[in-house]
N, C-alpha and C positions, 0 to 999 in steps of 0.2 A: 837122712834122706827125705827129700820132699816128694810127697805123693801128688798125683793129679788133683785129688780132693783138696790137699793143702794149698796147691797153686790156685785153685778156684777161689778158696776162701781168702787168700792173700789178694787176689784180683778184686774181690768185693771190698776189702779194706782200702785198697789203693783207689778204687773208684769213689769212695766216700771221703777221701782226703779233701781238706779245705783249709784256707788260711783264716783263722778266727779274727785276725786284725782287719780283714777286708770282706769277709763273707760270713753268712750264717751256715750252720751245719745243714747239709741236705736233709729234707724231711724223709725222703725215701729214695732208694735205688730201684729203678724199674728194670726187671729182668724179663724181657720178652723172649718167648720160645715158641715161635709159630708152628714148629713141627714136633713139639714135645720131646725133643731129643734128651733133655736133661731130667725129665720126670723120674727115671730110675734112681737118680742121686738124692732125691728129696729126703728119704728116711735118714740117710747118713748126714746130710746137711742140717736137718732139723735138730739132730742131737747136739750139733756143735754151734748152731747159730740160733739163739732164742729169738732173734729179731727177723727171722725168715718167715714170710707169710705167703700164702698161695691163693690166687683167685680161683674160686670154684664154689661147689655146694657148701653150705654152712656146716663146718665140722671144727669147732674150737679146739678139740683135742689134737687136731693136726695143724692148728693155726691156719685154717682155711675158711674162706667165706666170700660172699659177694662184695662188690665195690664199697657199699656203704659200711659193711663190717670192717673191711680193710682200712678205710679212712679212720674209723674209731680205734682200730688196733694200732696203727702207726702213730696215733696221737697219745698212745698209752692210756686210753680212756676206758679200757676193759680190764676186768680184774686179773686175768691171767696173762696179760700182755705187758710184761716188764722186762727191761734189759738196761744196761748202762746207757745213760743219756748221751754219751759221746759217740755212740754207734748209730748210724742211720738204719732205718728199717729196710729190709730187702723184700720187694714184692715180686714174686715169681708169677708170671702171667702166661700160663700155657695156652697155646693156640692163638696168641695175640701178636700182631706185628707192631712195630714202632709207628709205622705209617697210620695204622688205625687210631692210635692215640693222638697223633699230631694233627690230624684233620678234624678239628673240633666240630665243624658243622656237619661232618659226615660220620662222626664217632658213633659206634653202636651204643644204644641206650644203656646197656648193662656196663659199659666202660666209661660213661661220661663223668662220673665222679672221680675217675683216675686221670682224666685227660689233663687237668690243670697241673698235675705232677710232671707230666711230660713237657708241656709247653712253658710252664712257669719256672722250672728248675733247669 
């Protein structure tokens, strides 16, 4: 039986599908959650998804940090940020709308390092 959590994880995997003959693997999936509805699921998701990272206060034990830390994490440039290379990182962005990332000139300063992921991917 598939649980809602299983379905969410399957949706992440489907969202990161790509054709290696024509495309590069996505660097990251951006999961905007403007109203923080999914925040209660993070502990369960972190146990199953080593490539799930959260925008917020720097807390490497929770795979959470500011935009500059997230960019280093998704590039697997940090010691505890390792997962299979065939899976794209998932960036959970609580309190952030997609529109905030897409409006590059109006993007809040704390999100600017993540804006390219939204417009370039």
